[in-house]
N, C-alpha and C positions, 0 to 999 in steps of 0.2 A: 628229440625235440618235438613238442606238440606244435601244431600249427592251426590257425584258423583260416580256411580256405574260402575266399569269397569270389574268386574269378569264375565266370560262366564258360569262358572259352580260352583254353590255354594259348592257342594261336594269337589270338587277340591280345592276350597278355604279353606274348612275346613281342608282338609289333609294338606295343606301348614301350617296352623295355629297350628295343632296338632304336626307337626314335632318339632318345637322349645320347646313345652311343654314336649315332650318326652325326648329331650336333657336336659333341665333344671332339670327335675326330676333325670335324670341318675346322673348328676353332683352333686346333692345334697348327693347321697349315694355311689357313685362309690369310693369315697376316703376311705371307710371303708376297701375295698379289697387291695388297692394300698398303704395304709399308712404304712404297716411294711417294704415294700421295699424303700418307700420314706424316712422313718425315719432312716433305715440303711445307707442310702446314704447321707442325709442331716443333720442328727444328731440334731434335734431339742430339745429344752429345753421341760419340761412338758407343760409350758404355751404355747409356740410356737406350740406344737403338737396339743393342743385343738384349737388354733386360726386357724391353717392350716385346721382342720376339719369342724369347725362351722361357720367361717366368712362368707362364702358363704350364709348359710341359714340365718343368722342374718341380712344381707344385703337385701335379698329378703323380709324377713319379715318387717325389719324396714323402707323400703322405698317404699313398694308397693302402700300404699294409696297416697303417693305423686307423685308417677310416673303416677298413674291413672289420677291424675288431670293434669298433664303435657300433657298426650295424649289428654285430652279433649281440651287443649289450642292450641297445634300445629298441632293436626291431629294424629289419632291412626296409620294409615298405615305408615305415615312419621316416627312416634316414633319406630314402629317395625323394619323398615328398618335400621334406625340409630343404634339402639341398637343391632340388629343382627350382624351388621359390628363391633361393640365394642366387643361384645362377642366372635366373631371369632379372633380378633387380641389378646384379653386377653388370650384366650385358647392357641393360638400358643405360646405366651410369657411364660405361665404357663409350657408348656411342656419342656421347655429348661431352666427352673429355676435352679439355683445353690446355693441358700441360702433359708432358711425357709421364710424370710421376703417376698421374691420375690413370693412364693406360696401365702402367706397371702394377699399380695397386689393385685395380678392378680385374685384371687378368689372373693376378695372384689368387684372388677370392674365387674366380671362376675355376681355376685349376684345383682349389681345394674342394669345391663342391663337385667338380668332375671326378675327383679321385674317390670321393664317397660313393657316387652313383654306379661306378663300373663294377666294383667287386660285389656290391649289394645286388646289382642286376644279374651277375652270374650265379650268385647263391640262388636267388629266386628262380632262375631257369632250371636249376637242378630240382628244385622243389616242384615246379610246374610240370616237369616231365620225368616221372620216376623211372619210366622205361629206359634203359641204358641206350638203345639204338636211337630212340626218339630224342633223348638228351644230347647225343652227340650231333644229331641233325640241327637241333635247336641252337647248340653252341655254335656250329658252323654258320648257321644263318646270322647270328649276332655279330660274329667276327666278320662276316662278309659286309654287313651294314657299315662296320667301323671302318674297313678298307675302302668301301665305296665312299664314305665321307671324306677321308683323306685325299681320294682321287677327284671328287667332285668340287672341293674347296676352291682351286684355281678358276674353275669355270663360273660358279657362283659368285665369287668375289669379282671376277671381271664384268660380269653382267651388271652387278650392283655398282661398281665403280664408274661404268659407262653412263649410267643414268642418275645416279644419286652420289651423295658425298660418302667419304670413307667410312663413316659411322655407321652406315647401313649394314656393314658386314657383321657388326655386333648384334644388330637388332633380330638377326635370324633366330637367335636363341630364345627370344621373349615368347613367341606363340607356342613353339614346341614344349618349353618347359611350363607354360601355363597350363598347356594340355595334359601334360604328365601329373601335374599337381591336382587337376580336376578329376582325371580318370582313374588314377592309381587306386584310390581307396575302393573302387567298384570292381576292378579287373585284377588286381594283384592279391596274392595271399600275403599274410603277415606271419613272419617268424616269431616265435615266442621270446619275448625280450628276456635277457639275462642279466639282471641287475647285479648279480654277485659275481659275474665274469671279470676276471682281473685284466685291467687295462694299464699297462705300464707307461705312463705319461712321460717319465723320465727317459725312456728308451725312444719314444716318439719325438721329443724335443731333441736328443742327441742326434738322432739320425737327419732330421730336417736341418738342424743348424750345421752339421757337418757338411752336407751337400751344398747349401747355399754359401757357406764360408769358402769353399773351394771354388765355386763358380764366381763368387765376388773378386777372388784373388786373381782370377784369369781376366776379369773385366777391368780391373784397376791397371793391370799390365798393359792392356790394350789402350787404355786411356792416358798412359804415361805417368802413372802414380810412382812415387819413389820406391825404390826396390825393396827397402826394408818394410814398407807397408805391405806390398804385394807378398813377399815371402812370409811376413808374420802372420798374415791372414790364412795363407796357405797351410802353414804349420798348424794354426788353431784347427782348421778343417779337418786336417789329416789326423790330429791327436784325438779329436772328438769322435772321429770314425772308429779309430782304435778302441776307444772307450766303450763306444756303442756295441762293437763286435764282443769285446770281453764281457761285457754286461749280459749279452744274451746267453753266454755259456754258464753263467751263474744262476739265471732264473729258472724257477720251476716251469712257468708259462711265459716263454720268451715272446717278445713281439714278432721276431724273425727266427724261424726255425732253421738255424745254420746247418742242422745235421743233414738237411736236404743236399747240400753241396757236395756231401761225401757219398752220395749215390752215384753209380757208375754212369757216366756220360752227362750228368745233369750240369755240372760246372762248365765243361767245355761247350755245351750247347747253350747256356746262358751267355757265355762270352760271344759266341757266333750271333745270337740275337742282338746282343748289345752293340757289337761292332758294325753290324748291317744297319741297325736303326741309326747310330751315330752318323754314318755316311748318308743315309737318306734324308735325315733331319738337318745335317749340315749343308747339303748341296741345295736344299729347297730354296733358300733365301736369295740365290744367285740368279735363277732363270728369270724371275720377275724384273730384276734391275738390268739383266742383258737384253731382254726383249723390249722393254720400255725405255730404259735410259741410253742404251747402246745402239739398238736398231730403230728406236723412235716409234714403236708400235702403241696403239691404244690399249688400255687395260683389257677391253673385251677383245681385241685381236690377240693380244699376248695370251689371254685365256684359252682361245680357240686353238693356239699353237700348242697347248699342253693337253688337249683332248686326247691325241694318241697314246700319251703316257697313262692317262686315265682309263682308256679302254683296254690297254695291255695289262695293267694291274688287274682289273676285273675278270678279264679272259683268264689270265695266268692263274688267279686264285681258284678258279673253278677246274681248269685244265691240269693242273697239279695234282690234285686227288684223283682225278680220272686216270691219269697216267700211273698212279700208284697202285691202281688195281690190276695194272697190266705189266709193270716193271718193279723191281725192288724199290722201295721208297727211298733208300740211301742214294740210288743211281738218280732219281728224280731230283732230289735236293741238291746233289752235286752238280748236275746240269744247270739247276737254277742259279746256283753260286757262280759258276762259270759265266753265264750269260750276264749275271749283274756285274762281275768284274770287268767284262768287256765294255759294259755301258759307261764306265768312267774315262775310258780311253777318249771319246769325243770331247769330253769336258776339258781334257789336258791340251787339246789341239785346236780349240774353238776359235774361228777366226772372226775379225771384226765385221767383215761385210760378206758378200757373195753368198757362199753356201752355209753361212753360219747359223741360220734358223733351222734349216734342214739337218745340220750336224747336231744341234741342240736336241731336236726332237728324236733323233736316232739314239742318241745317249739316255734320254728320258725313257724312251720304249724299252730299252734294254735292261736299265737298272729296275724299273718297276716290274717288268715281266719276270725277271729273275727272282726278286724277292717275293713277289705275289706266289710264284709257284713253291717256293721253299718254306715260306712262313707257317702255313697249316701243319706241316710235318715237324718243323722245330718245336712248335708249341706242344704238339701231341707227344713228341718224343720226351720232353721234360716231364709232362705229367704222367706218362706211362712208366717212367724210371722211378717215380715217387711211389712210397707205400700207399695203399689204398687210403688209409686214414688221414694222409697228408697230401692228397692230390690237389685240394683246393689251395693249400699253402704254396704248392709248387706253381699252381696257375697265377697266383698273385705275384710270386716272385719273378716268373717269366715276364709277365705285364709290366711289372716295375723295371726290370731290365731294359725292356722295349722303350718304355717312355722316358726314362733317364738317359737312354742312349740318344734318343731324338734331340732331347734339350741338350745334351753334352756336346753333340755335333755341331749345333748351332753356335755354341760358344767356341769351340775349338777351331772349326773350320772357318768360321767368321773371323776370328782372331787372326788366323793365319792369312786370310785374304787381305785384312786390314794392314798387317804388317808389311806384306809384299807391296802393296799398294803405295803405302807411305815410302817405302825404300826406293820405289822406282820414281817418285816424284819429289823425294827429299821434303816431304810435306808432313803435317801433323795432324790434318783433318781426316775425314773419310770421303769415299766415293759419293755419299749423299751430297756433301757440299760441293764436291767436284762437278757433278753432273749439272749443277746450276750455272756453270760457267757460260758466258756468251760469246767469248772468243773463240772462233772456230778452231784455231791452233792449239789453244790450251785445252779446250774440250776433247780433241783428238788425242792429246797426251793422257787425259783423264781416262778416256775409254781404254787406250792400251794398257795402262796401269791396272785398271779394273780387271781386264783380261788376263793380265799376268797373274794376278791374284787367283782367278778362276782356274787358270792352267795349274797352278801349284795345288789347289784343292782337287783337281782331276788326278793329279799324279799320287796325291796322298790316298785318293780312293782306290787307285789300282793297286798300290802297295799294301793297303789295309785289307783288301779283298784277297790278296795272296796269303796274307797271314790268316785269314778267315778259312781259306781252303785247307791250309795246313792243319788248322785246329780241328775242322770237321773230319778230315782224314785221320787225325790221331784219335779222334772220339769213336771211330769206327774200329780202330786197332784193338 
């Protein structure tokens, strides 16, 4: 492939590519802090609440492979510029939304744009740094920015909510994406467009429709929809998924190269990534409600309580590779997963008062430190097991598993907590409505029911991590 290189400084170009990744990561998790304020203002239904929180991640995960193919076809820099502009416009629209459906729609558009920016950026990094050692370092810096964005989101959201309205968390994206649109033509190279490259739109539609149908079925179940509707939509999603997989086997140039899953260790490593992402994404929604609605902290104070988790993730993401030079990488990953498993125990025993905040912080530190140390090795393991000519496809597949895992966790664990909450109160609403109670006795019952749901999520986290450890050990065998 021939390219037109116009950047003057590869490191400056890398910094420009890293900025959108930082913002995309922030947008994935910042809603956990803003959601209580948004819920009080927009008053979404339980299903709308879950859609508001997780539609962004599902769009990123469901369309990333497709958008990577689009970048190959029209040019990666061109796609980044176009989608950065779309992201900025959608962010501005979300900031001034007046209905839950407006948040859902704008975050869906933001997710689609984010799905295009990430694979195109990684492809351009490989082009900017042809030396293998420099390229590995550049990819590491890019992923560090992404993880830092995930960690910074609660703090930034807390500061903005302390002094401005909830819409301000969306306005973070506007200046960053405007800068990307303005600077990309000068700093980034352009890949040669391939207008003849085949893009299977039917596969793309099947993939996205299957994922969203399955998620919608879960949400209908949470919202008390008739069983036949929920089961029917779930069956539709499953059948479309099967059709998608079968279609990939028949295409000369499949949208998703399923042969990667037959490489030694790749399938199990993907499951480990998916399940750990599911737990991290699924538990993120509860910390903000516990600190603000159960313990009565302000958004800024609640965000300060999450700083230790942020620091633990950043430190562990650098400590893990350092340890990997001194000990077998498998041992480092295994240790990280054990630490992460231990982190869900505090969530399962979280008290209403007393030492509750300290217990929550301890759980957050353990879970983020564990995944922070293991994540770089898991990503590298998947890429290294793939043939050289399919390393990019393996990276996209791993990132997709991670993104879908985060969004799936929000649905599954959010649904579990809602079911437990309703069972404890014999109610049909959500804890968002319950926390608006003014009667102290009723409010106390709401808080205990919410904690019961949180405890159930913690127990599921411990059990799931035991499964993750089994999968990892089996991968080594």
